[in-house]
C-alpha positions in Angstrom: 15.6 17.3 23.3 19.0 15.9 24.2 19.1 12.5 22.5 20.0 11.5 19.0 18.0 8.6 17.7 19.4 6.2 15.0 16.8 4.7 12.7 17.2 1.3 11.1 15.0 0.9 8.0 13.4 -2.5 7.2 12.6 -2.0 3.5 14.1 0.2 0.9 11.4 1.0 -1.6 9.8 4.4 -2.5 8.2 4.8 0.9 11.5 4.2 2.7 13.1 6.8 0.4 10.4 9.4 1.0 10.6 8.8 4.8 14.4 9.0 4.8 14.4 12.2 2.9 12.0 13.8 5.4 13.7 12.2 8.4 16.9 14.1 7.5 15.2 17.3 8.5 13.9 16.1 11.8 16.0 17.3 14.8 17.6 14.4 16.7 16.9 11.8 13.9 19.6 10.0 11.9 19.0 7.4 9.1 21.4 4.9 10.4 21.0 1.6 8.4 18.9 -0.5 6.1 18.0 -4.1 5.4 15.9 -5.1 2.4 14.6 -8.1 0.5 17.4 -7.8 -2.1 21.0 -6.9 -1.7 20.8 -4.7 -4.7 18.0 -2.6 -3.3 19.7 -2.3 0.1 23.0 -1.3 -1.6 21.3 1.4 -3.7 19.5 2.8 -0.6 22.7 2.7 1.4 24.7 4.5 -1.3 22.1 7.2 -1.8 21.5 7.9 1.9 25.0 7.0 3.1 23.9 4.5 5.6 25.0 1.0 6.7 23.6 -2.0 4.9 22.8 -5.3 6.6 22.3 -8.7 4.9 19.6 -9.8 7.4 17.3 -8.3 9.9 18.8 -10.1 12.9 22.2 -8.4 12.0 20.6 -5.0 12.2 18.8 -5.8 15.4 22.1 -7.0 17.0 23.5 -3.5 16.4 23.3 -1.5 19.7 23.5 1.7 17.7 20.0 1.2 16.2 17.4 2.9 18.5 14.3 2.8 16.4 13.3 0.3 13.8 11.1 1.6 10.9 9.2 -1.3 9.2 8.1 -0.4 5.7 8.2 -3.8 4.0 5.2 -5.5 2.3 2.1 -6.0 4.4 2.4 -9.8 5.0 5.8 -9.5 6.7 5.0 -6.6 9.1 3.9 -9.0 11.9 7.0 -11.2 12.0 9.4 -8.3 11.5 7.9 -6.1 14.2 7.8 -9.1 16.5 11.5 -9.8 15.8 12.4 -6.2 16.5 10.4 -6.1 19.7 12.0 -9.3 20.9 15.4 -7.7 20.3 14.4 -4.8 22.5 13.9 -2.1 19.8 11.3 0.7 19.6 9.3 0.3 16.4 7.4 2.5 14.0 5.5 0.2 11.6 3.8 1.2 8.3 0.1 0.6 7.9 -1.5 -1.8 7.8 0.1 -2.7 11.1 -0.5 -6.4 10.5 -2.8 -8.6 8.4 -5.4 -9.1 11.2 -6.4 -8.0 14.7 -5.1 -11.2 16.3 -1.6 -10.6 15.0 -1.7 -7.0 16.2 -3.0 -8.0 19.7 0.1 -10.2 20.1 2.4 -7.4 19.2 0.8 -4.9 21.5 0.9 -7.5 24.4 4.6 -8.1 23.6 5.5 -4.4 23.5 3.7 -3.6 26.7 5.3 -6.6 28.5 8.8 -5.5 27.4 8.1 -1.8 28.1 8.9 -0.8 24.5 7.5 1.9 22.3 5.3 0.8 19.4 3.3 2.9 16.9 1.5 2.6 13.6 2.9 5.0 10.9 -0.4 6.7 10.0 1.4 9.8 9.0 -1.6 11.9 8.1 -2.6 12.2 11.7 0.3 14.5 12.4 -0.1 16.9 9.6 -0.7 20.5 10.6 -4.1 20.5 8.8 -5.3 17.4 10.7 -4.1 18.8 14.0 -6.1 22.0 13.3 -9.1 20.0 12.2 -9.1 18.2 15.6 -9.2 21.6 17.3 -12.1 22.8 15.0 -14.1 19.7 15.9 -13.3 19.9 19.6 -14.5 23.5 19.6 -17.8 22.5 17.9 -17.1 25.1 15.2 -19.5 23.2 12.9 -21.8 21.9 15.7 -22.3 18.2 16.2 -20.5 16.0 13.6 -23.1 14.1 11.5 -21.4 12.8 8.4 -18.1 12.2 6.8 -17.2 11.3 3.2 -13.7 10.1 2.3 -12.1 7.8 -0.2 -8.8 6.7 -1.8 -8.4 5.4 -5.3 -5.4 4.6 -7.4 -4.6 2.5 -10.5 -1.8 0.0 -10.0 -0.9 -2.2 -13.0 -2.6 -5.6 -13.1 0.5 -7.7 -13.3 1.4 -11.1 -11.7 4.1 -9.7 -9.4 2.2 -6.6 -8.2 1.8 -6.9 -4.4 -1.5 -4.9 -4.6 -3.2 -7.9 -6.3 -1.4 -10.6 -4.4 -3.5 -12.2 -1.7 -0.5 -13.9 -0.1 1.2 -10.5 0.4 -1.8 -9.0 2.1 -2.9 -7.2 -1.0 -6.2 -5.5 -1.8 -7.6 -2.0 -1.9 -8.8 -2.2 1.8 -5.3 -2.9 3.2 -3.4 -0.5 1.1 -5.8 2.3 0.4 -9.0 1.9 2.4 -7.2 2.0 5.7 -6.7 5.7 5.2 -10.3 6.8 5.2 -11.2 4.2 7.8 -8.5 5.4 10.2 -9.6 9.0 9.5 -13.1 8.1 10.4 -11.9 6.6 13.6 -10.0 9.8 14.4 -13.0 12.0 13.6 -15.7 10.0 15.4 -13.5 8.8 18.2 -14.8 5.2 18.2 -15.3 2.1 16.1 -18.5 1.9 14.0 -21.5 0.1 15.6 -22.7 -1.1 12.2 -20.9 -1.6 8.8 -22.7 -2.0 5.5 -20.5 -2.7 2.4 -20.3 -3.7 -1.2 -17.2 -5.2 -2.9 -15.8 -6.1 -6.3 -13.2 -8.9 -6.1 -10.3 -9.3 -8.5 -9.5 -12.6 -10.2 -6.6 -13.0 -7.7 -9.1 -13.0 -4.8 -8.2 -9.5 -3.4 -10.8 -6.8 -3.1 -10.3 -4.5 -6.1 -12.7 -1.8 -4.9 -15.3 -1.4 -2.2 -17.8 1.1 -0.7 -19.0 1.1 2.9 -21.3 3.0 5.2 -20.3 3.1 8.9 -22.9 4.0 11.6 -21.6 5.4 14.8 -23.1 5.8 18.3 -25.0 9.0 18.4 -26.1 8.9 14.8 -23.0 9.9 13.0 -22.2 8.2 9.6 -19.2 7.8 7.4 -19.2 7.1 3.7 -16.0 5.4 2.6 -14.7 3.9 -0.6 -11.4 2.7 -2.0 -10.2 0.9 -5.1 -7.7 0.1 -7.8 -10.0 1.4 -10.6 -8.6 4.9 -11.3 -7.3 8.1 -9.8 -9.3 11.0 -8.3 -8.2 13.5 -5.7 -11.5 14.2 -4.1 -12.0 16.1 -0.9 -12.7 14.9 2.6 -16.1 16.4 3.6 -17.3 16.7 7.2 -20.9 17.8 7.8 -22.0 19.2 11.2 -25.3 20.5 12.6 -24.1 24.1 12.0 -21.7 23.9 9.1 -19.1 21.9 7.2 -15.4 21.4 6.7 -13.8 20.5 3.4 -10.3 19.1 3.4 -8.7 19.3 -0.1 -6.1 16.6 -0.8 -3.1 16.5 -3.1 -0.7 13.7 -3.8 -2.7 10.9 -2.1 -3.6 11.9 1.4 -1.4 15.0 1.8 -3.5 17.8 3.1 -2.5 21.5 3.6 -5.9 23.3 3.7 -9.1 23.4 5.7 -12.2 25.2 4.3 -14.6 25.9 7.0 -18.1 27.0 6.1 -20.6 28.1 8.7 -23.4 30.7 9.1 -22.8 31.9 5.5 -19.1 32.6 6.0 -16.1 30.8 4.6 -12.7 30.5 6.3 -9.9 29.1 4.1 -7.0 28.0 6.3 -3.6 27.4 4.6 -1.5 24.9 6.6 1.7 24.2 4.7 3.4 20.8 4.9 7.2 20.4 5.3 8.6 18.0 2.7 6.4 15.0 1.9 4.8 15.2 5.3 6.4 12.1 6.8 8.7 13.9 9.2 5.8 14.8 11.5 5.3 11.2 12.6 9.0 10.9 13.3 8.9 13.9 15.5 6.0 12.3 17.4 8.1 9.2 17.9 10.9 11.3 19.3 8.5 13.3 21.5 7.1 10.1 23.0 10.5 8.6 23.7 11.7 11.8 25.3 8.7 11.8 27.5 9.1 8.1 28.3 5.8 7.2 26.6 5.4 3.7 25.3 2.7 4.7 22.7 1.4 7.9 21.1 -1.8 9.5 22.3 -2.4 10.7 18.7 -2.3 7.1 17.4 -2.9 4.9 20.4 -2.4 1.1 20.2 -5.9 0.3 21.3 -7.2 2.4 18.5 -5.0 0.8 15.9 -6.3 -2.6 17.2 -9.9 -1.4 16.8 -9.2 -0.2 13.3 -7.7 -3.6 12.5 -10.8 -5.3 13.8 -12.9 -3.1 11.4 -10.7 -4.3 8.5 -11.3 -7.9 9.7 -15.1 -7.3 9.8 -15.1 -6.0 6.2 -13.1 -8.9 4.9 -15.4 -11.3 6.7 -18.4 -9.7 4.9 -16.6 -10.3 1.6 -15.2 -13.7 2.3 -11.6 -12.6 1.8 -9.0 -14.5 3.8 -5.3 -14.3 3.7 -3.3 -17.6 3.5 -2.7 -19.0 6.9 -5.7 -17.3 8.6 
């Protein structure tokens, strides 16, 4: 690697801070600047990480020193902010959910490809050592043919008026903020979109999905059992069942994973796969690797797969009658 890449942060909340801390340890990466919804938040981020502060996104994008724009703002502004960055000629890493719906994402993908710019969804768990090893285990058919996956994500945010998780206008709901993790993981594991989706949902008074459960049926007979919700915490495992064994993937701190427990033919193999920092630096390394190789998207998180996942989210919301303002 010969280049040094300056990152401009759009958003300065806890996710931005976690990413910035991990980014400092990634070779060739520099946290360069920040723009945020409030001047106070941008000033605090700028002071803590010793970076430039901009009053508006267009000012950051006009800076030729910014190489990569990292969008980690609330869900409902991902689409306009990513579009603005691409139109300014910047490479972009955008937090999940990429956009509010598949139509918005399709526009961004078309724009990025037309302008020859790098674009990637920040699904950070895909780059963890445990997940990379899991892909090898499945490719080697270590547990035979994959038949079933169980995964979920639950938390307990406060039910207050200004909480974005419960705000429909901000793209809130358990599906968009939590459910996308097991859904994206199922896409990674089964390698395709589900052929059939059955689901059940509980809606909050604000109109967002508060919790849901779903069964995905895949070509070849595989199934995924998925749930997410704002009804409480539990750090359950991801479980994969194959025709000749199973893999348990323990989780800690949300979707951080550092172990694989492989059970087959009466034997148990416990693989310890430590994670550097919070685990967000791996996706930054992938962005740099792709740019160094002149790739416009990551083969680990391809744009067409991100689009297929967004269509799955659209399908679930259609089943529940949940629409965001303006759709």
